[in-house]
A tleap script that builds the chain and sets N, CA, C and O, in Angstrom:
source leaprc.protein.ff14SB
mol = sequence {
  NMET GLY ASN ARG ALA ALA LYS SER LYS LEU
  VAL SER LYS LYS LEU GLU VAL ALA GLN LEU
  LEU MET ASP ILE LYS ASP LEU GLU LYS THR
  ILE THR LEU GLU VAL ARG GLU ALA TYR ARG
  GLN ILE LYS THR ASP ILE LYS ARG VAL HIE
  ALA THR ARG ILE ALA ARG LYS LEU ALA GLU
  GLU LYS LEU SER ALA GLU GLU LYS LYS PHE
  GLU VAL GLY LEU SER THR SER PHE ASN VAL
  LEU GLU PHE GLN GLY LYS ILE LEU LEU ASN
  SER LYS VAL THR LYS SER LYS CGLN
}
set mol.1.N position { -22.458 51.039 31.124 }
set mol.1.CA position { -22.059 49.725 31.549 }
set mol.1.C position { -22.166 48.725 30.402 }
set mol.1.O position { -21.251 47.929 30.191 }
set mol.2.N position { -23.265 48.757 29.666 }
set mol.2.CA position { -23.457 47.836 28.558 }
set mol.2.C position { -22.446 48.041 27.454 }
set mol.2.O position { -22.041 47.094 26.779 }
set mol.3.N position { -22.037 49.303 27.273 }
set mol.3.CA position { -21.072 49.625 26.235 }
set mol.3.C position { -19.711 49.008 26.559 }
set mol.3.O position { -19.028 48.500 25.670 }
set mol.4.N position { -19.323 49.055 27.833 }
set mol.4.CA position { -18.041 48.461 28.244 }
set mol.4.C position { -18.046 46.955 28.017 }
set mol.4.O position { -17.053 46.385 27.565 }
set mol.5.N position { -19.135 46.332 28.323 }
set mol.5.CA position { -19.244 44.886 28.143 }
set mol.5.C position { -19.143 44.525 26.665 }
set mol.5.O position { -18.504 43.539 26.298 }
set mol.6.N position { -19.779 45.335 25.825 }
set mol.6.CA position { -19.724 45.098 24.384 }
set mol.6.C position { -18.305 45.282 23.869 }
set mol.6.O position { -17.821 44.490 23.060 }
set mol.7.N position { -17.628 46.353 24.352 }
set mol.7.CA position { -16.240 46.594 23.932 }
set mol.7.C position { -15.335 45.453 24.403 }
set mol.7.O position { -14.459 45.001 23.665 }
set mol.8.N position { -15.549 45.005 25.600 }
set mol.8.CA position { -14.757 43.910 26.151 }
set mol.8.C position { -14.967 42.633 25.332 }
set mol.8.O position { -14.025 41.897 25.037 }
set mol.9.N position { -16.220 42.400 24.979 }
set mol.9.CA position { -16.530 41.220 24.172 }
set mol.9.C position { -15.893 41.338 22.789 }
set mol.9.O position { -15.391 40.351 22.251 }
set mol.10.N position { -15.910 42.537 22.212 }
set mol.10.CA position { -15.303 42.778 20.909 }
set mol.10.C position { -13.801 42.514 20.960 }
set mol.10.O position { -13.254 41.845 20.083 }
set mol.11.N position { -13.140 43.038 21.985 }
set mol.11.CA position { -11.697 42.815 22.148 }
set mol.11.C position { -11.416 41.324 22.292 }
set mol.11.O position { -10.473 40.799 21.700 }
set mol.12.N position { -12.228 40.660 23.069 }
set mol.12.CA position { -12.062 39.223 23.278 }
set mol.12.C position { -12.202 38.459 21.961 }
set mol.12.O position { -11.420 37.553 21.674 }
set mol.13.N position { -13.195 38.829 21.173 }
set mol.13.CA position { -13.415 38.159 19.884 }
set mol.13.C position { -12.276 38.457 18.911 }
set mol.13.O position { -11.861 37.585 18.148 }
set mol.14.N position { -11.773 39.694 18.940 }
set mol.14.CA position { -10.638 40.036 18.071 }
set mol.14.C position { -9.405 39.207 18.442 }
set mol.14.O position { -8.680 38.731 17.569 }
set mol.15.N position { -9.182 39.044 19.739 }
set mol.15.CA position { -8.059 38.221 20.189 }
set mol.15.C position { -8.257 36.760 19.767 }
set mol.15.O position { -7.314 36.078 19.368 }
set mol.16.N position { -9.480 36.311 19.865 }
set mol.16.CA position { -9.791 34.938 19.458 }
set mol.16.C position { -9.529 34.739 17.965 }
set mol.16.O position { -8.955 33.730 17.556 }
set mol.17.N position { -9.954 35.710 17.158 }
set mol.17.CA position { -9.716 35.647 15.709 }
set mol.17.C position { -8.217 35.677 15.420 }
set mol.17.O position { -7.732 34.917 14.582 }
set mol.18.N position { -7.487 36.546 16.105 }
set mol.18.CA position { -6.038 36.628 15.910 }
set mol.18.C position { -5.376 35.293 16.249 }
set mol.18.O position { -4.482 34.841 15.533 }
set mol.19.N position { -5.812 34.667 17.334 }
set mol.19.CA position { -5.255 33.365 17.725 }
set mol.19.C position { -5.565 32.306 16.670 }
set mol.19.O position { -4.711 31.490 16.324 }
set mol.20.N position { -6.793 32.328 16.166 }
set mol.20.CA position { -7.169 31.368 15.125 }
set mol.20.C position { -6.341 31.568 13.862 }
set mol.20.O position { -5.934 30.597 13.223 }
set mol.21.N position { -6.091 32.822 13.501 }
set mol.21.CA position { -5.257 33.100 12.326 }
set mol.21.C position { -3.831 32.590 12.529 }
set mol.21.O position { -3.225 32.048 11.605 }
set mol.22.N position { -3.302 32.764 13.733 }
set mol.22.CA position { -1.960 32.250 14.031 }
set mol.22.C position { -1.953 30.726 13.967 }
set mol.22.O position { -0.999 30.126 13.472 }
set mol.23.N position { -3.008 30.107 14.464 }
set mol.23.CA position { -3.110 28.646 14.397 }
set mol.23.C position { -3.143 28.165 12.948 }
set mol.23.O position { -2.519 27.162 12.604 }
set mol.24.N position { -3.874 28.889 12.108 }
set mol.24.CA position { -3.946 28.537 10.688 }
set mol.24.C position { -2.568 28.654 10.047 }
set mol.24.O position { -2.159 27.774 9.289 }
set mol.25.N position { -1.850 29.734 10.347 }
set mol.25.CA position { -0.507 29.911 9.775 }
set mol.25.C position { 0.431 28.799 10.235 }
set mol.25.O position { 1.223 28.285 9.445 }
set mol.26.N position { 0.341 28.429 11.510 }
set mol.26.CA position { 1.166 27.328 12.020 }
set mol.26.C position { 0.833 26.025 11.296 }
set mol.26.O position { 1.723 25.252 10.942 }
set mol.27.N position { -0.444 25.798 11.085 }
set mol.27.CA position { -0.875 24.589 10.391 }
set mol.27.C position { -0.380 24.591 8.947 }
set mol.27.O position { 0.056 23.559 8.436 }
set mol.28.N position { -0.445 25.741 8.293 }
set mol.28.CA position { 0.064 25.855 6.921 }
set mol.28.C position { 1.557 25.543 6.867 }
set mol.28.O position { 2.016 24.846 5.962 }
set mol.29.N position { 2.316 26.058 7.836 }
set mol.29.CA position { 3.754 25.775 7.885 }
set mol.29.C position { 4.010 24.286 8.085 }
set mol.29.O position { 4.880 23.707 7.435 }
set mol.30.N position { 3.257 23.676 8.976 }
set mol.30.CA position { 3.416 22.242 9.232 }
set mol.30.C position { 3.107 21.428 7.981 }
set mol.30.O position { 3.839 20.501 7.634 }
set mol.31.N position { 2.028 21.781 7.317 }
set mol.31.CA position { 1.649 21.073 6.088 }
set mol.31.C position { 2.727 21.240 5.028 }
set mol.31.O position { 3.097 20.273 4.363 }
set mol.32.N position { 3.233 22.453 4.864 }
set mol.32.CA position { 4.286 22.713 3.881 }
set mol.32.C position { 5.516 21.869 4.173 }
set mol.32.O position { 6.084 21.266 3.262 }
set mol.33.N position { 5.931 21.819 5.424 }
set mol.33.CA position { 7.098 21.014 5.794 }
set mol.33.C position { 6.860 19.532 5.527 }
set mol.33.O position { 7.744 18.843 5.017 }
set mol.34.N position { 5.680 19.041 5.867 }
set mol.34.CA position { 5.376 17.631 5.648 }
set mol.34.C position { 5.338 17.289 4.163 }
set mol.34.O position { 5.805 16.223 3.763 }
set mol.35.N position { 4.790 18.177 3.347 }
set mol.35.CA position { 4.751 17.944 1.899 }
set mol.35.C position { 6.165 17.942 1.335 }
set mol.35.O position { 6.502 17.091 0.511 }
set mol.36.N position { 6.988 18.879 1.767 }
set mol.36.CA position { 8.380 18.915 1.291 }
set mol.36.C position { 9.122 17.639 1.670 }
set mol.36.O position { 9.858 17.081 0.856 }
set mol.37.N position { 8.933 17.177 2.897 }
set mol.37.CA position { 9.592 15.951 3.350 }
set mol.37.C position { 9.101 14.751 2.554 }
set mol.37.O position { 9.895 13.887 2.180 }
set mol.38.N position { 7.810 14.691 2.294 }
set mol.38.CA position { 7.261 13.586 1.496 }
set mol.38.C position { 7.830 13.623 0.081 }
set mol.38.O position { 8.146 12.577 -0.487 }
set mol.39.N position { 7.963 14.809 -0.488 }
set mol.39.CA position { 8.534 14.958 -1.826 }
set mol.39.C position { 9.989 14.484 -1.842 }
set mol.39.O position { 10.399 13.755 -2.744 }
set mol.40.N position { 10.762 14.901 -0.840 }
set mol.40.CA position { 12.159 14.451 -0.748 }
set mol.40.C position { 12.239 12.932 -0.634 }
set mol.40.O position { 13.086 12.294 -1.259 }
set mol.41.N position { 11.349 12.366 0.168 }
set mol.41.CA position { 11.351 10.912 0.358 }
set mol.41.C position { 11.013 10.195 -0.941 }
set mol.41.O position { 11.612 9.168 -1.261 }
set mol.42.N position { 10.060 10.729 -1.686 }
set mol.42.CA position { 9.698 10.130 -2.974 }
set mol.42.C position { 10.880 10.181 -3.926 }
set mol.42.O position { 11.176 9.194 -4.600 }
set mol.43.N position { 11.560 11.320 -3.990 }
set mol.43.CA position { 12.733 11.433 -4.858 }
set mol.43.C position { 13.801 10.425 -4.462 }
set mol.43.O position { 14.410 9.789 -5.323 }
set mol.44.N position { 14.030 10.277 -3.160 }
set mol.44.CA position { 15.015 9.313 -2.668 }
set mol.44.C position { 14.607 7.894 -3.043 }
set mol.44.O position { 15.440 7.100 -3.479 }
set mol.45.N position { 13.334 7.577 -2.874 }
set mol.45.CA position { 12.850 6.237 -3.208 }
set mol.45.C position { 12.988 5.944 -4.696 }
set mol.45.O position { 13.348 4.831 -5.080 }
set mol.46.N position { 12.705 6.928 -5.526 }
set mol.46.CA position { 12.849 6.757 -6.975 }
set mol.46.C position { 14.311 6.473 -7.320 }
set mol.46.O position { 14.600 5.589 -8.126 }
set mol.47.N position { 15.229 7.220 -6.713 }
set mol.47.CA position { 16.657 6.978 -6.960 }
set mol.47.C position { 17.060 5.586 -6.495 }
set mol.47.O position { 17.833 4.904 -7.167 }
set mol.48.N position { 16.538 5.162 -5.348 }
set mol.48.CA position { 16.862 3.827 -4.818 }
set mol.48.C position { 16.355 2.741 -5.764 }
set mol.48.O position { 17.062 1.769 -6.031 }
set mol.49.N position { 15.133 2.905 -6.271 }
set mol.49.CA position { 14.575 1.923 -7.208 }
set mol.49.C position { 15.427 1.872 -8.469 }
set mol.49.O position { 15.727 0.791 -8.977 }
set mol.50.N position { 15.811 3.024 -8.967 }
set mol.50.CA position { 16.642 3.083 -10.174 }
set mol.50.C position { 17.984 2.382 -9.937 }
set mol.50.O position { 18.430 1.594 -10.770 }
set mol.51.N position { 18.616 2.666 -8.816 }
set mol.51.CA position { 19.903 2.041 -8.497 }
set mol.51.C position { 19.747 0.532 -8.337 }
set mol.51.O position { 20.618 -0.230 -8.756 }
set mol.52.N position { 18.652 0.103 -7.740 }
set mol.52.CA position { 18.400 -1.327 -7.564 }
set mol.52.C position { 18.221 -2.015 -8.906 }
set mol.52.O position { 18.719 -3.122 -9.114 }
set mol.53.N position { 17.515 -1.365 -9.811 }
set mol.53.CA position { 17.325 -1.941 -11.154 }
set mol.53.C position { 18.661 -2.087 -11.873 }
set mol.53.O position { 18.928 -3.110 -12.503 }
set mol.54.N position { 19.486 -1.068 -11.776 }
set mol.54.CA position { 20.803 -1.127 -12.417 }
set mol.54.C position { 21.635 -2.254 -11.804 }
set mol.54.O position { 22.268 -3.029 -12.521 }
set mol.55.N position { 21.628 -2.337 -10.486 }
set mol.55.CA position { 22.403 -3.383 -9.807 }
set mol.55.C position { 21.904 -4.768 -10.208 }
set mol.55.O position { 22.703 -5.677 -10.435 }
set mol.56.N position { 20.604 -4.927 -10.292 }
set mol.56.CA position { 20.048 -6.227 -10.695 }
set mol.56.C position { 20.446 -6.565 -12.122 }
set mol.56.O position { 20.819 -7.702 -12.414 }
set mol.57.N position { 20.367 -5.580 -13.013 }
set mol.57.CA position { 20.735 -5.822 -14.408 }
set mol.57.C position { 22.204 -6.238 -14.497 }
set mol.57.O position { 22.543 -7.174 -15.221 }
set mol.58.N position { 23.062 -5.551 -13.772 }
set mol.58.CA position { 24.478 -5.903 -13.785 }
set mol.58.C position { 24.711 -7.301 -13.215 }
set mol.58.O position { 25.526 -8.062 -13.738 }
set mol.59.N position { 23.997 -7.635 -12.150 }
set mol.59.CA position { 24.136 -8.965 -11.555 }
set mol.59.C position { 23.676 -10.043 -12.538 }
set mol.59.O position { 24.296 -11.102 -12.640 }
set mol.60.N position { 22.592 -9.770 -13.258 }
set mol.60.CA position { 22.111 -10.731 -14.249 }
set mol.60.C position { 23.104 -10.880 -15.394 }
set mol.60.O position { 23.299 -11.982 -15.906 }
set mol.61.N position { 23.734 -9.776 -15.800 }
set mol.61.CA position { 24.748 -9.839 -16.853 }
set mol.61.C position { 25.959 -10.639 -16.385 }
set mol.61.O position { 26.524 -11.421 -17.150 }
set mol.62.N position { 26.355 -10.443 -15.131 }
set mol.62.CA position { 27.475 -11.212 -14.589 }
set mol.62.C position { 27.127 -12.696 -14.541 }
set mol.62.O position { 27.954 -13.547 -14.868 }
set mol.63.N position { 25.903 -12.999 -14.132 }
set mol.63.CA position { 25.461 -14.392 -14.088 }
set mol.63.C position { 25.486 -14.995 -15.486 }
set mol.63.O position { 25.963 -16.114 -15.676 }
set mol.64.N position { 24.977 -14.261 -16.455 }
set mol.64.CA position { 24.965 -14.742 -17.835 }
set mol.64.C position { 26.383 -15.013 -18.333 }
set mol.64.O position { 26.639 -16.031 -18.975 }
set mol.65.N position { 27.291 -14.105 -18.034 }
set mol.65.CA position { 28.689 -14.288 -18.446 }
set mol.65.C position { 29.291 -15.511 -17.759 }
set mol.65.O position { 30.031 -16.278 -18.375 }
set mol.66.N position { 28.970 -15.684 -16.490 }
set mol.66.CA position { 29.504 -16.835 -15.741 }
set mol.66.C position { 28.937 -18.142 -16.285 }
set mol.66.O position { 29.645 -19.146 -16.359 }
set mol.67.N position { 27.657 -18.130 -16.665 }
set mol.67.CA position { 27.050 -19.328 -17.259 }
set mol.67.C position { 27.712 -19.674 -18.583 }
set mol.67.O position { 27.937 -20.848 -18.876 }
set mol.68.N position { 28.027 -18.659 -19.388 }
set mol.68.CA position { 28.716 -18.902 -20.660 }
set mol.68.C position { 30.110 -19.460 -20.423 }
set mol.68.O position { 30.557 -20.360 -21.135 }
set mol.69.N position { 30.798 -18.918 -19.414 }
set mol.69.CA position { 32.120 -19.443 -19.065 }
set mol.69.C position { 32.008 -20.901 -18.615 }
set mol.69.O position { 32.865 -21.724 -18.939 }
set mol.70.N position { 30.957 -21.210 -17.875 }
set mol.70.CA position { 30.740 -22.583 -17.405 }
set mol.70.C position { 30.511 -23.532 -18.585 }
set mol.70.O position { 31.026 -24.650 -18.610 }
set mol.71.N position { 29.729 -23.063 -19.559 }
set mol.71.CA position { 29.417 -23.889 -20.732 }
set mol.71.C position { 30.673 -24.279 -21.510 }
set mol.71.O position { 30.732 -25.359 -22.098 }
set mol.72.N position { 31.669 -23.404 -21.513 }
set mol.72.CA position { 32.905 -23.705 -22.252 }
set mol.72.C position { 34.008 -24.219 -21.338 }
set mol.72.O position { 35.155 -24.367 -21.759 }
set mol.73.N position { 33.659 -24.486 -20.094 }
set mol.73.CA position { 34.618 -25.088 -19.180 }
set mol.73.C position { 35.566 -24.125 -18.487 }
set mol.73.O position { 36.584 -24.556 -17.946 }
set mol.74.N position { 35.262 -22.836 -18.488 }
set mol.74.CA position { 36.133 -21.847 -17.855 }
set mol.74.C position { 35.650 -21.422 -16.468 }
set mol.74.O position { 36.250 -20.552 -15.836 }
set mol.75.N position { 34.576 -22.034 -16.002 }
set mol.75.CA position { 34.054 -21.713 -14.678 }
set mol.75.C position { 33.498 -22.986 -14.051 }
set mol.75.O position { 33.414 -24.031 -14.696 }
set mol.76.N position { 33.128 -22.876 -12.799 }
set mol.76.CA position { 32.590 -24.038 -12.087 }
set mol.76.C position { 31.118 -23.820 -11.767 }
set mol.76.O position { 30.619 -22.695 -11.797 }
set mol.77.N position { 30.439 -24.910 -11.463 }
set mol.77.CA position { 29.030 -24.788 -11.078 }
set mol.77.C position { 28.908 -23.995 -9.777 }
set mol.77.O position { 27.906 -23.318 -9.548 }
set mol.78.N position { 29.932 -24.083 -8.927 }
set mol.78.CA position { 29.933 -23.312 -7.685 }
set mol.78.C position { 29.847 -21.816 -7.980 }
set mol.78.O position { 29.068 -21.097 -7.352 }
set mol.79.N position { 30.649 -21.352 -8.936 }
set mol.79.CA position { 30.632 -19.921 -9.284 }
set mol.79.C position { 29.262 -19.502 -9.826 }
set mol.79.O position { 28.746 -18.438 -9.481 }
set mol.80.N position { 28.684 -20.350 -10.677 }
set mol.80.CA position { 27.363 -20.040 -11.233 }
set mol.80.C position { 26.335 -19.969 -10.102 }
set mol.80.O position { 25.531 -19.038 -10.048 }
set mol.81.N position { 26.363 -20.941 -9.211 }
set mol.81.CA position { 25.427 -20.943 -8.086 }
set mol.81.C position { 25.635 -19.733 -7.179 }
set mol.81.O position { 24.678 -19.184 -6.634 }
set mol.82.N position { 26.871 -19.331 -7.026 }
set mol.82.CA position { 27.166 -18.155 -6.201 }
set mol.82.C position { 26.522 -16.895 -6.793 }
set mol.82.O position { 25.936 -16.095 -6.063 }
set mol.83.N position { 26.632 -16.720 -8.114 }
set mol.83.CA position { 26.004 -15.565 -8.762 }
set mol.83.C position { 24.482 -15.650 -8.664 }
set mol.83.O position { 23.817 -14.636 -8.451 }
set mol.84.N position { 23.931 -16.846 -8.819 }
set mol.84.CA position { 22.484 -17.014 -8.680 }
set mol.84.C position { 22.037 -16.671 -7.257 }
set mol.84.O position { 21.001 -16.038 -7.055 }
set mol.85.N position { 22.822 -17.093 -6.292 }
set mol.85.CA position { 22.505 -16.801 -4.894 }
set mol.85.C position { 22.521 -15.313 -4.596 }
set mol.85.O position { 21.684 -14.810 -3.846 }
set mol.86.N position { 23.482 -14.611 -5.190 }
set mol.86.CA position { 23.551 -13.160 -4.977 }
set mol.86.C position { 22.307 -12.469 -5.525 }
set mol.86.O position { 21.758 -11.567 -4.893 }
set mol.87.N position { 21.871 -12.900 -6.703 }
set mol.87.CA position { 20.669 -12.300 -7.291 }
set mol.87.C position { 19.455 -12.593 -6.408 }
set mol.87.O position { 18.638 -11.709 -6.152 }
set mol.88.N position { 19.345 -13.826 -5.951 }
set mol.88.CA position { 18.225 -14.204 -5.089 }
set mol.88.C position { 18.246 -13.421 -3.779 }
set mol.88.O position { 17.210 -12.939 -3.322 }
set mol.89.N position { 19.413 -13.299 -3.186 }
set mol.89.CA position { 19.544 -12.556 -1.925 }
set mol.89.C position { 19.172 -11.093 -2.120 }
set mol.89.O position { 18.454 -10.519 -1.301 }
set mol.90.N position { 19.658 -10.486 -3.200 }
set mol.90.CA position { 19.333 -9.080 -3.468 }
set mol.90.C position { 17.835 -8.900 -3.680 }
set mol.90.O position { 17.265 -7.894 -3.257 }
set mol.91.N position { 17.193 -9.869 -4.332 }
set mol.91.CA position { 15.743 -9.790 -4.540 }
set mol.91.C position { 15.001 -9.837 -3.210 }
set mol.91.O position { 14.051 -9.085 -2.992 }
set mol.92.N position { 15.442 -10.727 -2.322 }
set mol.92.CA position { 14.783 -10.838 -1.012 }
set mol.92.C position { 14.986 -9.580 -0.183 }
set mol.92.O position { 14.064 -9.123 0.494 }
set mol.93.N position { 16.187 -9.019 -0.233 }
set mol.93.CA position { 16.471 -7.793 0.518 }
set mol.93.C position { 15.618 -6.653 -0.019 }
set mol.93.O position { 15.060 -5.870 0.749 }
set mol.94.N position { 15.520 -6.563 -1.338 }
set mol.94.CA position { 14.723 -5.506 -1.956 }
set mol.94.C position { 13.253 -5.640 -1.568 }
set mol.94.O position { 12.603 -4.644 -1.252 }
set mol.95.N position { 12.727 -6.860 -1.589 }
set mol.95.CA position { 11.321 -7.065 -1.235 }
set mol.95.C position { 11.068 -6.760 0.233 }
set mol.95.O position { 10.005 -6.251 0.586 }
set mol.96.N position { 12.029 -7.065 1.086 }
set mol.96.CA position { 11.830 -6.802 2.518 }
set mol.96.C position { 11.830 -5.312 2.825 }
set mol.96.O position { 11.268 -4.898 3.839 }
set mol.97.N position { 12.442 -4.504 1.984 }
set mol.97.CA position { 12.466 -3.053 2.196 }
set mol.97.C position { 11.179 -2.393 1.735 }
set mol.97.O position { 10.915 -1.240 2.073 }
set mol.98.N position { 10.379 -3.112 0.968 }
set mol.98.CA position { 9.149 -2.518 0.430 }
set mol.98.C position { 8.062 -2.501 1.420 }
set mol.98.O position { 6.963 -2.034 1.123 }
savepdb mol mol.pdb
quit
């Protein structure tokens, strides 16, 4: 009788260990997926920052060109203010996304 109880307990413990091992494997898969997703998100964010920097630089160059045109009478203050407004708006949008 005692031997059967011991065997039953052994089988139960083996099943428990097997379940724990499966739980560990599931957790490893979940962690791997989350790390991959975080890595993808970081890469996307880096590309977005790079694109934003390029866009800002181009906007500043356009503003500078418009200011030079204004200085020689080939543009209006409205156009200069419009370019300044675009830069300001883009800055606010960028900050709100952070």
